[in-house]
Backbone as numpy.savetxt, mean C-alpha at the origin, in Angstrom:
# Nx Ny Nz CAx CAy CAz Cx Cy Cz
-16.73 10.53 -13.90 -16.30 10.11 -12.60 -15.17 11.00 -12.11
-15.25 11.43 -10.86 -14.21 12.26 -10.27 -12.99 11.41 -10.00
-11.83 12.00 -10.25 -10.56 11.34 -9.95 -10.12 11.86 -8.58
-9.68 10.97 -7.71 -9.30 11.39 -6.37 -8.10 10.63 -5.88
-7.52 11.11 -4.79 -6.42 10.43 -4.14 -6.81 10.24 -2.67
-6.73 9.00 -2.22 -7.01 8.66 -0.82 -5.71 8.37 -0.10
-5.70 8.64 1.19 -4.54 8.30 2.02 -5.05 7.56 3.23
-4.35 6.48 3.61 -4.78 5.64 4.71 -3.54 5.17 5.45
-3.62 5.12 6.78 -2.52 4.59 7.59 -3.07 3.53 8.52
-2.24 2.53 8.76 -2.63 1.42 9.63 -1.36 0.83 10.24
-1.45 0.44 11.50 -0.33 -0.16 12.21 -0.72 -1.57 12.63
0.21 -2.50 12.44 0.00 -3.90 12.86 1.27 -4.39 13.55
1.15 -5.50 14.26 2.30 -6.15 14.88 2.44 -7.55 14.29
3.64 -7.88 13.87 3.93 -9.19 13.25 5.36 -9.60 13.55
5.60 -10.89 13.38 6.96 -11.41 13.55 7.48 -11.94 12.21
8.77 -12.10 12.14 9.39 -12.73 10.98 10.82 -13.14 11.32
11.40 -13.87 10.39 12.80 -14.29 10.44 13.35 -14.05 9.05
14.55 -13.53 8.98 15.24 -13.36 7.69 16.32 -14.44 7.64
16.03 -15.58 7.00 17.03 -16.68 6.96 18.35 -16.24 6.36
19.40 -16.74 6.90 20.77 -16.47 6.44 21.21 -15.03 6.60
20.47 -14.24 7.34 20.90 -12.87 7.61 22.11 -12.92 8.54
23.11 -12.10 8.32 24.33 -12.17 9.13 24.17 -11.61 10.55
23.06 -10.94 10.82 22.86 -10.33 12.14 21.69 -10.91 12.87
21.17 -10.10 13.78 20.09 -10.58 14.66 18.78 -10.82 13.94
18.62 -10.33 12.74 17.37 -10.57 11.99 17.19 -12.03 11.59
18.25 -12.82 11.74 18.15 -14.27 11.45 17.36 -14.99 12.55
17.18 -14.31 13.69 16.41 -14.90 14.78 14.98 -14.40 14.74
14.08 -15.17 15.32 12.68 -14.75 15.41 12.59 -13.42 16.15
11.90 -12.47 15.52 11.70 -11.16 16.14 10.46 -10.52 15.53
10.00 -9.43 16.15 8.80 -8.79 15.67 9.00 -7.29 15.45
8.02 -6.73 14.76 8.00 -5.29 14.48 6.58 -4.78 14.65
6.49 -3.51 14.95 5.24 -2.79 14.82 5.33 -2.12 13.44
4.67 -2.72 12.45 4.72 -2.23 11.07 3.72 -1.11 10.91
4.13 -0.05 10.25 3.22 1.05 9.94 3.08 1.13 8.41
1.84 0.98 7.96 1.56 1.07 6.53 0.99 2.45 6.23
1.50 3.08 5.22 0.91 4.29 4.65 0.55 3.95 3.21
-0.67 4.21 2.83 -1.17 3.85 1.51 -1.82 5.06 0.87
-1.43 5.34 -0.38 -2.08 6.34 -1.20 -2.69 5.61 -2.40
-3.95 5.91 -2.67 -4.65 5.25 -3.79 -5.26 6.34 -4.65
-5.05 6.25 -5.96 -5.61 7.25 -6.88 -6.45 6.56 -7.94
-7.49 7.23 -8.35 -8.33 6.68 -9.41 -9.70 7.33 -9.44
-10.58 6.81 -10.28 -11.92 7.37 -10.43 -12.85 6.93 -9.31
-13.69 7.84 -8.90 -14.73 7.54 -7.91 -15.94 6.93 -8.64
-16.43 5.85 -8.09 -17.63 5.19 -8.67 -18.83 6.10 -8.40
-19.52 6.55 -9.45 -20.66 7.46 -9.24 -21.83 6.78 -8.51
-21.89 5.45 -8.55 -22.99 4.75 -7.88 -22.76 4.63 -6.37
-21.52 4.44 -5.96 -21.23 4.23 -4.55 -20.63 5.47 -3.87
-20.03 6.35 -4.67 -19.34 7.50 -4.12 -17.95 7.17 -3.60
-17.50 5.92 -3.80 -16.20 5.47 -3.31 -15.24 5.23 -4.47
-13.96 5.48 -4.22 -12.91 4.88 -5.01 -12.70 3.47 -4.48
-12.54 3.37 -3.18 -12.52 2.09 -2.47 -12.93 2.37 -1.03
-13.62 1.46 -0.43 -14.00 1.60 0.97 -12.75 1.34 1.81
-12.45 2.24 2.76 -11.28 2.06 3.62 -11.32 0.70 4.34
-12.50 0.18 4.57 -12.63 -1.12 5.22 -11.86 -2.20 4.47
-11.91 -2.18 3.14 -11.22 -3.19 2.34 -9.71 -3.07 2.44
-9.21 -1.86 2.51 -7.77 -1.64 2.68 -7.36 -2.13 4.08
-8.12 -1.76 5.08 -7.85 -2.19 6.46 -7.86 -3.72 6.55
-8.85 -4.34 5.95 -8.98 -5.80 6.02 -7.75 -6.50 5.40
-7.26 -5.97 4.31 -6.10 -6.56 3.65 -4.86 -6.44 4.53
-4.62 -5.25 5.08 -3.46 -5.06 5.96 -3.59 -5.90 7.23
-4.79 -5.93 7.80 -5.02 -6.68 9.05 -4.84 -8.18 8.88
-4.85 -8.67 7.65 -4.66 -10.11 7.45 -3.25 -10.55 7.91
-2.33 -9.59 8.08 -0.99 -9.91 8.57 -0.81 -9.56 10.04
-1.83 -9.01 10.67 -1.69 -8.56 12.07 -1.57 -9.77 13.01
-0.59 -9.69 13.89 -0.33 -10.76 14.88 -0.13 -12.12 14.18
0.59 -12.08 13.09 0.92 -13.28 12.33 2.44 -13.38 12.21
2.91 -14.59 11.95 4.32 -14.82 11.62 4.41 -14.74 10.10
5.04 -13.69 9.61 4.99 -13.39 8.17 5.64 -14.47 7.30
6.59 -15.20 7.84 7.17 -16.30 7.06 6.12 -17.35 6.71
5.05 -17.45 7.53 3.96 -18.38 7.25 2.89 -17.79 6.32
2.95 -16.50 6.10 1.91 -15.82 5.33 2.29 -15.58 3.87
3.59 -15.57 3.59 4.06 -15.28 2.22 5.05 -16.36 1.79
5.25 -16.49 0.50 6.14 -17.54 -0.02 7.48 -16.97 -0.47
7.95 -15.94 0.21 9.23 -15.33 -0.06 9.85 -14.89 1.26
11.11 -14.49 1.23 11.76 -13.99 2.45 11.10 -12.63 2.78
10.51 -12.48 3.97 9.71 -11.31 4.28 10.53 -10.08 4.68
11.25 -9.54 3.71 11.93 -8.27 3.93 10.95 -7.12 3.75
11.29 -5.97 4.25 10.40 -4.80 4.11 10.10 -4.52 2.64
11.12 -4.63 1.80 10.93 -4.33 0.37 9.90 -5.27 -0.28
10.05 -6.56 -0.02 9.16 -7.54 -0.64 7.76 -7.52 -0.02
7.69 -7.29 1.29 6.39 -7.17 1.93 5.61 -5.97 1.41
6.30 -4.85 1.22 5.65 -3.65 0.68 5.10 -3.93 -0.73
5.90 -4.56 -1.56 5.46 -4.87 -2.93 4.26 -5.81 -2.93
4.28 -6.82 -2.05 3.17 -7.79 -1.99 1.90 -7.13 -1.46
2.00 -6.31 -0.43 0.79 -5.67 0.09 0.24 -4.68 -0.95
1.11 -4.00 -1.66 0.64 -3.11 -2.73 -0.14 -3.91 -3.78
0.40 -5.06 -4.16 -0.28 -5.90 -5.14 -1.66 -6.33 -4.65
-1.74 -6.71 -3.38 -3.01 -7.13 -2.81 -4.04 -5.99 -2.74
-3.58 -4.82 -2.33 -4.49 -3.67 -2.25 -4.93 -3.24 -3.64
-4.04 -3.22 -4.61 -4.43 -2.86 -5.96 -5.49 -3.82 -6.49
-5.33 -5.11 -6.25 -6.33 -6.09 -6.68 -7.67 -5.82 -6.01
-7.66 -5.45 -4.74 -8.91 -5.13 -4.03 -9.58 -3.91 -4.63
-8.78 -2.88 -4.93 -9.33 -1.65 -5.50 -9.94 -1.94 -6.86
-9.21 -2.68 -7.71 -9.74 -3.00 -9.04 -11.03 -3.81 -8.95
-11.10 -4.74 -8.01 -12.32 -5.53 -7.86 -13.47 -4.68 -7.34
-13.17 -3.81 -6.40 -14.23 -2.97 -5.79 -14.78 -1.95 -6.77
-13.92 -1.48 -7.69 -14.37 -0.45 -8.63 -14.86 -1.05 -9.93
-14.73 -2.37 -10.07 -15.17 -3.06 -11.28 -14.44 -2.52 -12.51
-13.18 -2.11 -12.30 -12.36 -1.64 -13.42 -11.69 -2.86 -14.06
-11.89 -3.00 -15.38 -11.30 -4.17 -16.06 -9.85 -3.93 -16.39
-9.18 -4.96 -16.87 -7.75 -4.88 -17.18 -7.42 -3.79 -18.18
-8.33 -3.52 -19.11 -8.08 -2.50 -20.13 -7.99 -1.11 -19.51
-8.60 -0.89 -18.34 -8.59 0.42 -17.70 -7.81 0.41 -16.40
-7.08 -0.67 -16.11 -6.38 -0.79 -14.84 -5.37 0.32 -14.60
-4.86 0.94 -15.69 -3.91 2.02 -15.50 -4.55 3.29 -14.96
-5.88 3.30 -14.76 -6.55 4.44 -14.16 -6.43 4.45 -12.64
-5.94 3.34 -12.08 -5.80 3.23 -10.63 -4.34 3.12 -10.26
-3.91 3.88 -9.27 -2.54 3.79 -8.79 -2.51 3.56 -7.29
-1.49 2.87 -6.84 -1.30 2.63 -5.41 0.18 2.85 -5.06
0.42 3.68 -4.07 1.75 3.82 -3.49 1.62 3.30 -2.07
2.53 2.42 -1.69 2.52 1.87 -0.36 3.88 2.06 0.28
3.85 2.62 1.47 5.09 2.78 2.27 4.94 1.93 3.50
5.90 1.05 3.72 5.90 0.17 4.88 7.07 0.52 5.79
6.72 1.01 6.97 7.74 1.33 7.98 7.96 0.10 8.83
9.18 -0.45 8.82 9.50 -1.61 9.63 10.02 -1.17 10.99
10.65 -0.01 11.03 11.12 0.61 12.26 10.73 2.09 12.17
10.84 2.84 13.26 10.53 4.27 13.17 11.40 5.04 12.19
12.57 4.50 11.83 13.46 5.21 10.95 13.76 4.49 9.63
13.09 3.36 9.37 13.38 2.61 8.14 12.13 2.14 7.44
12.03 2.44 6.16 10.83 2.06 5.39 11.19 1.69 3.97
10.23 1.03 3.32 10.31 0.73 1.88 9.07 1.34 1.24
9.24 1.98 0.08 8.13 2.60 -0.64 8.08 2.03 -2.04
6.89 1.60 -2.47 6.72 1.02 -3.80 5.45 1.59 -4.44
5.44 1.65 -5.78 4.23 1.98 -6.53 4.25 3.37 -7.12
3.08 3.74 -7.67 2.90 5.03 -8.32 1.42 5.37 -8.29
1.16 6.67 -8.48 -0.21 7.16 -8.56 -0.56 7.47 -10.00
-1.84 7.66 -10.26 -2.29 8.04 -11.57 -2.74 9.50 -11.54
-2.84 10.12 -12.69 -3.34 11.48 -12.76 -4.71 11.47 -13.37
-5.45 12.52 -13.14 -6.79 12.65 -13.67 -6.69 12.76 -15.20
-7.28 11.80 -15.92 -7.18 11.84 -17.40 -7.89 13.04 -18.01
-8.77 13.69 -17.25 -9.48 14.85 -17.76 -8.75 16.15 -17.50
-7.69 16.10 -16.72 -6.93 17.31 -16.41 -6.02 17.65 -17.59
-5.80 18.92 -17.83 -4.86 19.32 -18.88 -3.49 18.75 -18.59
-2.73 18.47 -19.63 -1.42 17.86 -19.49 -0.47 18.66 -18.62
-0.63 19.99 -18.61 0.28 20.82 -17.82 -0.31 21.20 -16.46
-1.41 20.59 -16.07 -2.06 20.92 -14.80 -1.21 20.45 -13.63
-1.08 21.32 -12.67 -0.38 20.96 -11.44 -1.31 21.05 -10.25
-2.41 21.76 -10.37 -3.33 21.85 -9.24 -3.91 20.49 -8.93
-4.04 20.21 -7.68 -4.55 18.92 -7.27 -3.50 17.82 -7.23
-2.26 18.20 -7.60 -1.19 17.20 -7.56 -0.93 16.82 -6.10
-0.58 15.60 -5.91 -0.32 15.09 -4.56 1.15 14.78 -4.44
1.77 15.34 -3.44 3.18 15.05 -3.20 3.24 14.08 -2.02
3.88 12.97 -2.22 4.05 12.00 -1.17 5.38 12.29 -0.49
5.36 12.61 0.78 6.59 13.00 1.43 7.61 11.87 1.43
8.85 12.21 1.20 9.92 11.20 1.20 10.39 10.92 2.62
10.12 11.83 3.52 10.52 11.62 4.89 9.39 12.13 5.80
9.30 11.57 6.96 8.30 12.02 7.93 9.04 12.56 9.13
8.66 13.75 9.54 9.27 14.32 10.73 8.25 14.27 11.85
8.73 14.13 13.05 7.81 14.08 14.18 8.09 15.17 15.16
């Protein structure tokens, strides 16, 4: 199976409240959230997919035009939302690829959640091709730490 890295971006609009926040975030407000997702792992030789982009889109869209305090059981900060969406996408990828727990380390997900144009949270890690030599750098993917426009 070929090892690959996918990149996907999606934008949604949602509201939230950060209880006990000392500033304006304690009031109901919304954001245009931008998700950037990198997924690494083996391509299924039967389907030709690592994961269908539709499944990633569907997971992210489950929060579109929703009040995030009603969707999660934690305070919906950018950091915790990024970690939760990464967990959900990783579960989708593992289910779609039929990779069992013993091989789950073959799949990696990095998720960057932009809450504002200048503020984001990034969580996760990618995997490397197990067939590549240990010192191989070709095909390495660098995830930019900043985005310039």
